[in-house]
C-alpha positions as a Markdown table, in Angstrom:
| # | Residue | x | y | z |
|---|---|---|---|---|
| 1 | Met | 0.1 | 0.0 | 0.0 |
| 2 | Thr | 1.5 | 3.4 | -1.0 |
| 3 | Gln | 1.4 | 6.4 | 1.2 |
| 4 | Glu | -0.7 | 9.2 | -0.1 |
| 5 | Ser | 1.1 | 12.3 | -1.0 |
| 6 | Pro | 1.2 | 15.1 | 1.3 |
| 7 | Leu | 1.8 | 17.7 | -1.5 |
| 8 | Arg | -1.0 | 19.7 | -3.0 |
| 9 | Ala | -0.1 | 21.9 | -6.0 |
| 10 | Ala | -0.3 | 25.6 | -4.9 |
| 11 | Gly | -2.3 | 28.0 | -6.9 |
| 12 | Pro | -3.0 | 31.7 | -6.7 |
| 13 | Ala | -5.5 | 31.4 | -3.8 |
| 14 | Asp | -2.6 | 30.0 | -1.8 |
| 15 | Val | -0.4 | 33.0 | -1.8 |
| 16 | Ala | -1.2 | 34.3 | 1.7 |
| 17 | Thr | -0.9 | 30.8 | 3.2 |
| 18 | Ile | 2.6 | 30.3 | 1.6 |
| 19 | Val | 3.8 | 33.7 | 2.7 |
| 20 | Ala | 2.6 | 33.0 | 6.1 |
| 21 | Phe | 4.9 | 30.1 | 6.2 |
| 22 | Met | 7.8 | 31.9 | 4.6 |
| 23 | Glu | 8.0 | 34.4 | 7.4 |
| 24 | Pro | 8.9 | 31.8 | 10.2 |
| 25 | Phe | 10.9 | 29.9 | 7.7 |
| 26 | Asn | 13.1 | 32.9 | 7.0 |
| 27 | Ala | 13.3 | 33.8 | 10.7 |
| 28 | Glu | 14.6 | 30.3 | 11.4 |
| 29 | Ile | 17.5 | 30.6 | 8.9 |
| 30 | Asp | 18.2 | 34.3 | 9.9 |
| 31 | Val | 17.2 | 35.6 | 6.5 |
| 32 | Pro | 15.4 | 39.1 | 6.4 |
| 33 | Phe | 12.0 | 38.8 | 4.9 |
| 34 | Asp | 9.6 | 41.3 | 3.5 |
| 35 | Val | 5.8 | 40.1 | 3.3 |
| 36 | Ala | 5.1 | 42.2 | 0.2 |
| 37 | Val | 8.2 | 41.0 | -1.7 |
| 38 | Gly | 7.4 | 37.4 | -0.7 |
| 39 | Ala | 3.9 | 37.7 | -1.9 |
| 40 | Arg | 5.0 | 39.1 | -5.3 |
| 41 | Leu | 7.7 | 36.4 | -5.7 |
| 42 | Val | 5.2 | 33.6 | -5.0 |
| 43 | Arg | 2.7 | 35.1 | -7.5 |
| 44 | Glu | 5.4 | 35.4 | -10.2 |
| 45 | Phe | 6.6 | 31.8 | -9.6 |
| 46 | Leu | 3.1 | 30.4 | -9.8 |
| 47 | Ala | 2.4 | 32.4 | -13.0 |
| 48 | Asn | 5.3 | 31.0 | -14.8 |
| 49 | Pro | 5.3 | 27.1 | -14.8 |
| 50 | Ala | 8.7 | 27.2 | -16.6 |
| 51 | Leu | 10.3 | 28.3 | -13.4 |
| 52 | Gly | 9.4 | 25.4 | -11.3 |
| 53 | Arg | 6.7 | 24.0 | -8.9 |
| 54 | Leu | 5.3 | 25.1 | -5.5 |
| 55 | Trp | 3.4 | 22.8 | -3.2 |
| 56 | Leu | 1.6 | 23.1 | 0.1 |
| 57 | Ile | 2.5 | 20.3 | 2.5 |
| 58 | Glu | -0.8 | 19.1 | 4.1 |
| 59 | Arg | -1.6 | 16.9 | 7.1 |
| 60 | Gln | -5.1 | 15.7 | 7.6 |
| 61 | Gly | -6.3 | 18.2 | 5.1 |
| 62 | Arg | -4.7 | 21.2 | 6.7 |
| 63 | Ala | -1.6 | 23.1 | 5.2 |
| 64 | Val | 1.3 | 22.7 | 7.5 |
| 65 | Gly | 4.1 | 23.8 | 5.4 |
| 66 | Tyr | 5.4 | 24.3 | 1.7 |
| 67 | Val | 8.1 | 23.2 | -0.7 |
| 68 | Ala | 9.5 | 24.8 | -3.8 |
| 69 | Leu | 11.3 | 23.2 | -6.6 |
| 70 | Ala | 13.0 | 25.6 | -9.0 |
| 71 | Phe | 14.0 | 24.4 | -12.4 |
| 72 | Gly | 17.4 | 24.8 | -14.0 |
| 73 | Trp | 19.6 | 23.2 | -16.7 |
| 74 | Ser | 22.9 | 21.3 | -16.1 |
| 75 | Phe | 25.4 | 20.1 | -18.7 |
| 76 | Glu | 27.0 | 18.0 | -15.9 |
| 77 | Tyr | 23.7 | 16.2 | -15.1 |
| 78 | Arg | 22.7 | 16.0 | -18.8 |
| 79 | Gly | 19.6 | 18.2 | -18.8 |
| 80 | Arg | 16.9 | 19.8 | -16.8 |
| 81 | Asp | 17.6 | 19.7 | -13.0 |
| 82 | Gly | 16.0 | 21.4 | -10.1 |
| 83 | Ile | 16.8 | 22.7 | -6.7 |
| 84 | Val | 14.7 | 22.3 | -3.6 |
| 85 | Asp | 14.6 | 26.1 | -3.0 |
| 86 | Glu | 12.6 | 26.0 | 0.2 |
| 87 | Leu | 11.1 | 23.3 | 2.4 |
| 88 | Tyr | 9.3 | 24.3 | 5.6 |
| 89 | Val | 7.0 | 22.3 | 8.0 |
| 90 | Glu | 5.6 | 24.2 | 11.0 |
| 91 | Pro | 7.2 | 23.2 | 14.3 |
| 92 | Ala | 4.0 | 21.6 | 15.7 |
| 93 | Ala | 4.0 | 19.2 | 12.6 |
| 94 | Arg | 7.5 | 18.1 | 12.6 |
| 95 | Arg | 9.0 | 14.7 | 13.6 |
| 96 | Arg | 6.0 | 12.9 | 12.0 |
| 97 | Gly | 7.6 | 11.9 | 8.6 |
| 98 | Leu | 6.0 | 14.9 | 6.7 |
| 99 | Ala | 9.3 | 16.2 | 5.4 |
| 100 | Arg | 10.3 | 12.8 | 4.3 |
| 101 | Ala | 7.0 | 12.1 | 2.5 |
| 102 | Ala | 7.1 | 15.5 | 0.9 |
| 103 | Val | 10.6 | 15.1 | -0.5 |
| 104 | Gly | 9.6 | 11.6 | -1.7 |
| 105 | Ala | 6.7 | 12.9 | -3.5 |
| 106 | Leu | 8.7 | 15.9 | -4.8 |
| 107 | Leu | 11.3 | 13.5 | -6.2 |
| 108 | Ala | 8.5 | 11.5 | -7.9 |
| 109 | Glu | 7.1 | 14.7 | -9.4 |
| 110 | Ala | 10.6 | 15.8 | -10.6 |
| 111 | Ala | 11.1 | 12.4 | -12.3 |
| 112 | Ala | 7.7 | 12.7 | -14.1 |
| 113 | Glu | 8.6 | 16.2 | -15.2 |
| 114 | Gly | 11.8 | 14.7 | -16.8 |
| 115 | Leu | 14.4 | 16.2 | -14.5 |
| 116 | Cys | 17.8 | 14.5 | -14.5 |
| 117 | Ala | 18.7 | 15.6 | -10.9 |
| 118 | Val | 17.4 | 17.4 | -7.9 |
| 119 | His | 19.7 | 19.4 | -5.6 |
| 120 | Leu | 19.2 | 20.9 | -2.2 |
| 121 | Glu | 21.0 | 22.9 | 0.4 |
| 122 | Val | 21.2 | 22.0 | 4.1 |
| 123 | Glu | 22.4 | 24.2 | 6.9 |
| 124 | Arg | 25.8 | 22.9 | 8.1 |
| 125 | Asp | 24.7 | 22.5 | 11.8 |
| 126 | Ser | 21.4 | 20.8 | 10.9 |
| 127 | Asp | 22.2 | 17.1 | 11.5 |
| 128 | Pro | 18.5 | 15.9 | 11.6 |
| 129 | Ala | 17.9 | 17.5 | 8.2 |
| 130 | Glu | 21.2 | 16.2 | 6.7 |
| 131 | Arg | 20.4 | 12.7 | 8.0 |
| 132 | Leu | 16.9 | 12.8 | 6.4 |
| 133 | Tyr | 18.2 | 14.1 | 3.0 |
| 134 | Arg | 21.1 | 11.4 | 3.0 |
| 135 | Ser | 18.5 | 8.7 | 3.7 |
| 136 | Leu | 16.5 | 9.8 | 0.7 |
| 137 | Gly | 19.6 | 9.3 | -1.5 |
| 138 | Phe | 21.1 | 12.9 | -1.5 |
| 139 | Ala | 24.8 | 12.9 | -1.3 |
| 140 | Gly | 27.5 | 15.5 | -0.9 |
| 141 | Asn | 30.4 | 16.1 | -3.1 |
| 142 | Asp | 33.7 | 17.8 | -2.7 |
| 143 | Arg | 32.3 | 21.1 | -4.0 |
| 144 | Gln | 30.4 | 23.7 | -2.1 |
| 145 | Leu | 27.8 | 26.0 | -3.4 |
| 146 | Leu | 29.0 | 29.6 | -3.5 |
| 147 | Thr | 26.6 | 32.4 | -4.3 |
| 148 | Arg | 27.0 | 36.0 | -5.4 |
| 149 | Arg | 23.9 | 38.2 | -5.2 |
| 150 | Leu | 23.4 | 40.4 | -8.3 |
| 151 | Arg | 20.7 | 42.5 | -6.6 |
């Protein structure tokens, strides 16, 4: 028997719900957050399917988080790839297997979309998250992600 996916594709009516999750997510990782900018970015992302996919994570019919998969292209990985740009489950719903189920469902969706690889970032001091991701088949390499903001 397969487990039902906790993912529900987000739509325009879900912008406020996603933004409400983005605020505590960004606070947890010490990233400044502006509600108006967050809402604009979610609307823009949802309006352009070429950018990726955005889902609400639900438990018993109630949204308890969200996950975003942004599409890219990689010569190394031989085609379209994606990065789990954000994954958040509210604290009261953690430690119940939701993140594991959400990432598993996301990987199935990514494969169905024809992606060749999925990447993600994990905080260096987040052992539980790193254990989860490694148990789902994610592996590190001898490279590190470096970023330069352009705006």
